[in-house]
Steps between C-alpha positions, in 0.01 A plus 500: 500500500496620858598854608785361698653309212452796267660736754783259555591477133497873450706557803751233390542657164558841665767358732678311214511821287620720790762250589634501137508886499689520833750235375565712200576799722170689452344665805826451702622866479857551582540141621506384131448143391496261796749204526218292675127534543273358773122518476293508811135438581290537812171309537326504164815643350674183601265302284570737218870486546489121524295470185736744307819314601352166433417593142801736449780382721750732332332822600672500843801361690303456810135501616386597850143373594349612826159447669415224246312186587391225265178307576594139478168365628420321175845344456 
């Protein structure tokens, strides 16, 4: 398994768990439990966010992906 794939899976797992915690009102301080949650990624973080939401669509109400580009050369 490549380092990229291995890192992507670990980061995805972390994002999914953090999203669950925030949705349950942890780490939100006096704001409490949020009504809605958006996850956001920049560059490699966008790949992580895309992967996380694709496999776990219920972790967030919205996803914001910035500075992401898919290589479609082989398509």
